[in-house]
C-alpha positions in Angstrom: 7.7 -1.4 48.7 4.6 -2.8 50.5 4.0 -3.6 54.1 0.7 -4.9 55.2 -0.9 -3.6 52.0 0.0 0.1 52.8 1.6 2.4 50.4 4.9 3.8 51.7 6.9 7.0 51.0 4.2 9.8 50.7 4.8 12.2 47.9 5.6 15.9 48.2 2.8 18.2 47.1 2.7 19.9 43.8 4.7 23.1 43.8 7.1 22.0 46.6 10.5 23.7 46.7 12.6 20.5 46.5 16.0 20.7 44.7 16.1 19.9 41.0 15.6 16.3 39.9 14.2 15.2 43.3 10.8 14.7 41.6 12.4 12.3 39.1 13.7 10.1 41.9 10.4 10.2 43.7 8.6 9.3 40.5 10.9 6.4 40.0 9.9 5.1 43.4 6.2 5.5 42.5 6.8 3.7 39.2 8.5 0.8 40.9 5.8 0.5 43.7 2.9 0.9 41.3 4.4 -1.8 39.0 4.6 -4.1 42.0 1.0 -3.3 42.9 -0.2 -4.0 39.4 1.7 -7.3 39.4 0.2 -8.3 42.7 -3.3 -7.3 41.8 -3.9 -8.1 38.1 -7.6 -7.6 38.5 -9.3 -5.4 41.0 -12.0 -7.5 42.7 -12.5 -6.0 46.1 -13.4 -2.6 47.4 -10.1 -2.4 49.4 -8.2 -3.1 46.3 -10.2 -0.4 44.5 -9.4 2.1 47.2 -5.7 1.4 46.9 -6.0 1.7 43.2 -7.5 5.1 43.6 -4.6 6.0 45.9 -2.2 5.0 43.2 -4.1 7.0 40.6 -3.8 10.1 42.8 -0.2 9.5 43.8 0.9 8.9 40.2 -1.0 12.0 39.0 0.8 14.0 41.7 4.2 12.4 40.7 3.7 13.3 37.1 2.5 16.8 37.8 5.4 17.4 40.3 7.9 16.3 37.6 6.3 18.7 35.1 6.4 21.5 37.7 10.1 20.8 38.3 10.9 20.5 34.6 9.2 23.6 33.3 11.3 26.3 35.2 14.4 24.4 34.1 13.6 24.4 30.4 11.8 27.7 30.3 15.0 29.8 29.9 16.4 27.4 27.3 13.1 27.4 25.4 13.1 31.2 25.4 16.7 31.2 24.0 15.8 28.6 21.4 12.7 30.7 20.4 14.8 33.9 20.1 17.3 32.0 17.9 14.8 30.1 15.8 12.2 32.8 15.2 14.2 35.0 12.8 15.1 31.8 10.8 11.5 30.5 10.9 10.1 33.8 9.5 12.3 33.4 6.4 12.5 29.6 6.2 8.8 28.9 6.0 8.0 31.1 3.0 11.3 30.2 1.4 10.4 26.5 1.8 7.0 27.1 0.0 8.8 28.8 -2.8 11.4 26.0 -2.9 8.6 23.4 -3.2 7.0 25.4 -6.0 10.1 25.8 -8.1 10.9 22.1 -7.6 7.4 21.2 -8.8 7.7 23.4 -11.9 11.2 22.1 -12.8 10.1 18.5 -12.2 7.0 19.0 -14.4 9.2 20.3 -17.3 11.9 17.7 -16.9 9.2 14.9 -16.8 7.8 16.3 -20.0 11.2 16.4 -21.7 12.1 12.9 -20.4 8.9 11.5 -21.7 9.7 13.0 -25.2 13.2 11.6 -25.0 12.0 8.2 -23.9 9.6 8.1 -26.8 12.4 9.0 -29.2 14.7 6.4 -27.7 11.9 3.8 -28.1 11.5 4.8 -31.8 15.2 4.5 -32.4 15.3 1.2 -30.5 12.6 -0.2 -32.8 14.4 1.2 -35.8 17.6 -0.5 -34.6 15.7 -3.8 -34.2 14.4 -3.5 -37.8 18.0 -2.8 -39.0 19.2 -5.9 -37.1 16.5 -8.0 -38.8 17.5 -6.7 -42.2 21.2 -7.3 -41.4 20.4 -10.9 -40.5 18.4 -11.4 -43.6 21.3 -10.0 -45.7 23.7 -12.2 -43.9 21.5 -15.2 -44.6 21.4 -14.3 -48.3 25.2 -13.9 -48.3 25.6 -17.4 -46.8 23.1 -18.8 -49.3 25.0 -17.2 -52.2 28.3 -18.6 -51.0 26.8 -22.1 -50.7 25.2 -21.9 -54.1 28.4 -20.8 -55.7 30.2 -23.7 -54.2 27.9 -26.1 -56.0 28.4 -24.4 -59.3 25.4 -22.1 -59.4 26.0 -18.7 -60.9 25.4 -16.2 -58.0 26.8 -12.7 -57.3 28.5 -13.5 -54.0 30.3 -10.1 -54.1 27.0 -8.2 -54.2 25.5 -10.3 -51.5 28.5 -9.7 -49.3 28.4 -6.0 -50.0 24.7 -5.9 -49.1 25.3 -7.9 -45.9 28.2 -5.6 -44.8 26.2 -2.5 -45.6 23.2 -3.8 -43.7 25.4 -4.6 -40.7 26.9 -1.2 -40.7 23.4 0.4 -40.9 22.4 -1.8 -37.9 25.5 -0.7 -35.9 24.8 3.0 -36.6 21.1 2.5 -35.5 22.1 0.6 -32.4 24.6 3.3 -31.3 21.9 6.0 -31.9 19.4 4.1 -29.8 21.9 3.5 -27.0 22.8 7.2 -27.0 19.1 8.2 -26.9 18.5 5.8 -24.0 21.4 7.2 -22.0 20.2 10.7 -22.7 16.7 10.2 -21.3 17.4 11.7 -17.8 17.6 15.5 -17.9 20.9 16.6 -16.4 22.0 20.1 -15.7 25.3 21.4 -14.4 25.5 22.2 -10.7 26.3 25.8 -9.8 28.7 24.6 -7.1 30.4 22.0 -9.1 30.4 18.3 -8.5 27.9 15.9 -10.1 25.3 17.0 -12.6 21.8 17.6 -11.2 19.2 15.1 -12.2 15.8 13.9 -10.9 15.6 10.8 -8.7 13.0 8.2 -8.6 10.9 8.4 -5.5 8.3 5.8 -4.5 4.8 7.3 -4.3 2.1 5.3 -2.6 -1.5 5.9 -3.8 -4.7 4.7 -2.0 -6.9 3.1 -4.7 -9.3 1.4 -2.3 -9.1 2.5 1.3 -11.6 -0.2 2.5 -9.6 -3.0 0.8 -6.3 -1.7 2.3 -7.8 -1.6 5.8 -9.3 -5.1 5.3 -5.9 -6.4 4.3 -3.9 -4.7 7.1 -6.6 -4.6 9.8 -7.6 -1.6 11.9 -4.1 -0.8 13.2 -3.6 1.7 16.0 -2.2 4.3 13.5 -5.2 3.8 11.1 -7.7 4.0 14.0 -6.1 7.2 15.4 -6.0 8.8 11.9 -9.7 7.9 11.2 -10.8 9.2 14.6 -8.8 12.4 14.2 -10.3 13.0 10.8 -13.8 12.2 12.2 -13.4 14.9 14.8 -12.3 17.4 12.1 -15.4 16.3 10.1 -17.7 16.9 13.1 -16.2 20.3 13.7 -17.0 21.3 10.1 -20.4 19.6 9.6 -21.6 19.2 13.2 -22.0 15.4 12.9 -19.8 12.4 12.7 -19.2 10.7 9.4 -20.8 7.3 8.6 -18.9 4.5 10.2 -18.0 6.4 13.3 -20.1 6.6 16.4 -19.7 8.3 19.8 -20.4 6.8 23.2 -19.9 8.0 26.7 -17.7 6.1 29.2 -17.0 6.7 32.9 -13.3 6.4 33.7 -10.7 7.7 36.1 
């Protein structure tokens, strides 16, 4: 790897005529040696170390470029074949996907409307069933009261109370079944043209930003958020010729 601070194994120049995959092996050597250098020199503090660092920057750049020069002619024929295959499909797929998204939007809008109406009806029937249950329990309580009163000699119409209780309970059962059917029927289902299960909408989680500043404050300025903000800031500058508030530009000197 290192001998007396010198960098061994000089790299071939860009565009060399080495056999395929040689650049990969050479780059592996560069990677190992560069890793060792970075481990031995965690902080550059001397000009000699800086010069060696510059050497590694140049050699690594050459290694990366050489790999790319080696890779491109290998994949070019494959990419050409892929493009020839994909292009006829892409020409049809992209507009068809747009139409597909639109028909799904329209069908979803209608189904959501129908389901909202069905849900409201199911809620009405559920409330009606709850009222029927209340009346049935009241009738049952009156029936029990009539039975108890008759047992102590009071003249009460137990038969009428029992009939009323039974009728109220049957009314409740009918209302309960109607509410249950309505609740099961809320999702709109249609038959599939290829058989199998009926087609129905599915519930999909949709996240909505209600307060971007609060969200960033909670999560912190993550790498993804920072990259997205900077990318949007560049788009903003291209359109309005200035950066948005909260984003500034500076100049750095770097290798």
